[in-house]
C-alpha positions as CSV (number, residue, x, y, z in Angstrom):
1,X,-13.8,-18.3,13.4
2,X,-13.3,-21.7,11.8
3,X,-9.8,-20.6,10.8
4,X,-7.3,-19.4,13.4
5,X,-4.2,-19.7,11.2
6,X,-3.8,-18.3,7.7
7,X,-0.8,-19.4,5.7
8,X,-0.1,-16.7,3.2
9,X,1.8,-16.7,-0.1
10,X,3.7,-13.6,-0.8
11,X,4.4,-12.8,-4.5
12,X,1.2,-12.1,-6.3
13,X,-1.0,-12.6,-3.3
14,X,0.1,-9.8,-0.9
15,X,2.9,-8.2,-3.0
16,X,1.8,-6.7,-6.3
17,X,4.8,-7.7,-8.4
18,X,3.2,-9.3,-11.4
19,X,3.8,-6.4,-13.8
20,X,7.4,-6.3,-12.7
21,X,7.8,-10.0,-13.2
22,X,6.5,-9.7,-16.7
23,X,8.9,-6.9,-17.5
24,X,11.9,-8.9,-16.1
25,X,11.1,-12.1,-18.0
26,X,10.5,-10.1,-21.2
27,X,14.0,-8.6,-20.8
28,X,15.5,-12.1,-20.7
29,X,13.5,-13.0,-23.8
30,X,14.3,-9.9,-25.7
31,X,18.1,-10.3,-25.0
32,X,17.7,-13.7,-26.7
33,X,15.5,-12.6,-29.6
34,X,12.6,-14.7,-28.3
35,X,8.9,-13.7,-28.6
36,X,7.8,-11.5,-25.7
37,X,4.9,-12.3,-23.5
38,X,1.7,-10.2,-23.1
39,X,0.3,-10.0,-19.6
40,X,-2.4,-12.5,-20.7
41,X,0.2,-15.0,-22.1
42,X,2.3,-14.6,-19.0
43,X,-0.5,-15.5,-16.6
44,X,-1.4,-18.5,-18.8
45,X,2.1,-20.0,-18.9
46,X,3.6,-19.0,-15.6
47,X,4.0,-21.8,-13.0
48,X,6.1,-23.9,-10.7
49,X,8.7,-25.3,-11.0
50,X,10.1,-22.1,-12.5
51,X,12.5,-24.2,-14.5
52,X,9.6,-25.8,-16.5
53,X,8.0,-22.4,-17.0
54,X,11.3,-21.1,-18.5
55,X,11.3,-24.0,-20.9
56,X,7.7,-23.3,-21.9
57,X,8.6,-19.8,-23.0
58,X,11.5,-20.9,-25.1
59,X,14.6,-20.5,-22.9
60,X,17.1,-23.2,-24.0
61,X,19.1,-24.8,-21.1
62,X,21.4,-26.4,-23.6
63,X,22.6,-22.9,-24.5
64,X,22.5,-21.5,-21.0
65,X,22.0,-23.3,-17.7
66,X,18.8,-22.6,-15.8
67,X,20.9,-21.5,-12.9
68,X,22.5,-18.7,-15.0
69,X,19.2,-17.5,-16.2
70,X,17.8,-17.5,-12.7
71,X,20.6,-15.2,-11.5
72,X,20.1,-12.9,-14.5
73,X,16.4,-12.7,-13.7
74,X,16.9,-11.9,-10.0
75,X,19.5,-9.2,-10.9
76,X,16.7,-7.5,-12.8
77,X,13.9,-8.3,-10.4
78,X,15.1,-8.0,-6.8
79,X,16.2,-4.4,-6.5
80,X,13.1,-3.2,-8.5
81,X,10.8,-5.3,-6.3
82,X,11.7,-3.2,-3.3
83,X,9.6,-0.5,-5.0
84,X,6.6,-2.7,-5.5
85,X,3.4,-1.9,-3.5
86,X,1.3,-4.3,-1.5
87,X,-2.1,-5.0,-3.1
88,X,-4.7,-2.4,-2.1
89,X,-6.2,-3.4,1.2
90,X,-3.7,-6.2,1.9
91,X,-2.2,-4.7,5.0
92,X,-5.6,-3.7,6.3
93,X,-7.0,-7.2,5.8
94,X,-4.1,-8.7,7.7
95,X,-4.5,-6.3,10.5
96,X,-8.3,-6.8,10.7
97,X,-8.0,-10.6,10.8
98,X,-5.2,-10.4,13.4
99,X,-7.5,-8.3,15.6
100,X,-10.0,-11.1,15.3
101,X,-7.4,-13.6,16.7
102,X,-6.0,-15.0,13.4
103,X,-2.4,-15.9,13.4
104,X,-0.5,-15.2,10.2
105,X,2.2,-17.4,8.7
106,X,4.1,-16.5,5.5
107,X,5.2,-19.4,3.3
108,X,7.0,-18.4,0.2
109,X,9.0,-20.0,-2.7
110,X,11.3,-16.9,-2.6
111,X,14.8,-17.0,-1.3
112,X,14.7,-16.2,2.5
113,X,17.2,-13.3,2.2
114,X,15.4,-11.7,-0.7
115,X,12.1,-12.2,1.1
116,X,13.4,-10.5,4.2
117,X,14.7,-7.5,2.2
118,X,11.2,-7.1,0.6
119,X,9.3,-7.4,3.9
120,X,11.6,-4.7,5.4
121,X,10.1,-2.2,2.9
122,X,6.6,-2.4,4.5
123,X,6.7,-1.2,8.1
124,X,2.9,-1.7,8.3
125,X,3.7,-5.5,8.2
126,X,6.2,-5.4,11.1
127,X,5.2,-8.0,13.6
128,X,2.3,-9.2,11.5
129,X,3.6,-12.7,10.8
130,X,4.3,-15.1,13.6
131,X,6.4,-17.2,11.3
132,X,8.1,-16.5,8.0
133,X,9.4,-19.4,5.9
134,X,11.2,-19.2,2.5
135,X,13.7,-21.2,0.5
136,X,17.5,-21.2,0.7
137,X,17.9,-20.6,-3.1
138,X,16.5,-18.5,-6.0
139,X,15.4,-21.4,-8.1
140,X,11.7,-21.5,-6.9
141,X,11.3,-25.2,-7.7
142,X,8.5,-25.8,-5.1
143,X,7.5,-25.0,-1.6
144,X,5.7,-28.3,-1.0
145,X,8.5,-29.6,1.2
146,X,8.5,-26.4,3.2
147,X,4.7,-26.7,3.7
148,X,5.1,-30.3,4.9
149,X,7.8,-29.1,7.3
150,X,5.4,-26.5,8.6
151,X,2.6,-29.1,9.0
152,X,5.0,-31.3,11.0
153,X,5.9,-28.5,13.3
154,X,2.6,-26.8,13.8
155,X,-1.0,-27.7,14.5
156,X,-2.7,-26.7,11.3
157,X,-6.1,-28.2,12.0
158,X,-7.7,-24.8,11.9
159,X,-5.6,-23.3,9.1
160,X,-6.3,-21.8,5.7
161,X,-3.8,-21.3,2.9
162,X,-4.2,-18.2,0.6
163,X,-2.3,-17.9,-2.6
164,X,-2.4,-16.9,-6.3
165,X,-1.3,-20.0,-8.2
166,X,-2.3,-23.7,-8.6
167,X,0.9,-24.5,-6.8
168,X,-0.5,-22.9,-3.7
169,X,-3.4,-25.2,-3.9
170,X,-1.0,-28.2,-4.3
171,X,0.9,-27.1,-1.2
172,X,-2.3,-26.7,0.8
173,X,-3.3,-30.2,-0.1
174,X,0.1,-31.5,1.0
175,X,-0.4,-29.7,4.3
176,X,-4.0,-31.0,4.5
177,X,-5.5,-27.5,4.9
178,X,-8.2,-25.6,3.1
179,X,-7.2,-23.2,0.4
180,X,-8.5,-19.9,-1.2
181,X,-6.9,-18.5,-4.3
182,X,-6.9,-14.9,-5.5
183,X,-7.0,-13.9,-9.2
184,X,-5.1,-10.7,-8.9
185,X,-1.6,-12.3,-9.2
186,X,0.5,-14.5,-11.5
187,X,-2.1,-16.9,-12.8
188,X,-5.2,-16.5,-14.9
189,X,-8.6,-17.2,-13.4
190,X,-9.3,-20.2,-15.6
191,X,-6.3,-22.0,-14.2
192,X,-7.3,-21.1,-10.6
193,X,-10.9,-22.3,-11.0
194,X,-9.6,-25.6,-12.3
195,X,-8.1,-26.2,-8.9
196,X,-11.5,-26.8,-7.4
197,X,-11.1,-24.2,-4.5
198,X,-12.8,-20.8,-4.0
199,X,-11.3,-18.0,-6.1
200,X,-11.5,-14.4,-5.0
201,X,-10.5,-11.2,-6.8
202,X,-8.1,-10.2,-4.0
203,X,-7.3,-10.6,-0.4
204,X,-9.6,-7.6,0.3
205,X,-12.5,-10.0,0.0
206,X,-11.4,-12.4,2.7
207,X,-13.2,-10.7,5.6
208,X,-16.5,-10.7,3.8
209,X,-15.8,-14.2,2.5
210,X,-15.2,-15.4,6.1
211,X,-18.4,-13.7,7.2
212,X,-20.5,-15.5,4.6
213,X,-18.8,-18.8,4.5
214,X,-16.4,-19.6,7.4
215,X,-17.8,-18.4,10.6
216,X,-19.3,-21.1,12.9
């Protein structure tokens, strides 16, 4: 295979938490008498940094600091996220590719502690990732610096990044690796196609995609 390392995003790529995220952000909006988001609207406006996404949906940092809103959101989200499922076929895809010699790395904009708690809910993923990298806060500003750190520490000449947002494509570019995006997560297909990289429906299509496009 051309790719021997896959750098995975977590939320919206492997973890099916989009519906929960919409419910949580709508709770914040409802508490402040702001217009709620439909699933379509959410996937259009969501993005990184999360601070800017909050501003786009009407949250006013002059009334409440972003940091306070971030804590409120995580209080709603984190405990409920432990009941979220992986996307159908995600664990099987990871296992299949690992059997073929692919090394899996997890690179997330989530707080490392929260990420570890989520991963512990999926015994089928135990030992699947050779490296797990997250942030040291809940503000989800960017994982670009994290990606550059990974690139400085690892040989990524045969790596592919897989994610569900334009930010994942930006991080892949910063790491100088190829990228594939999946349209099952937090962003709409139109936004993903604008990134100029292949877009799949879900990670279940990766093995077939590799067979058609990426075997040498």
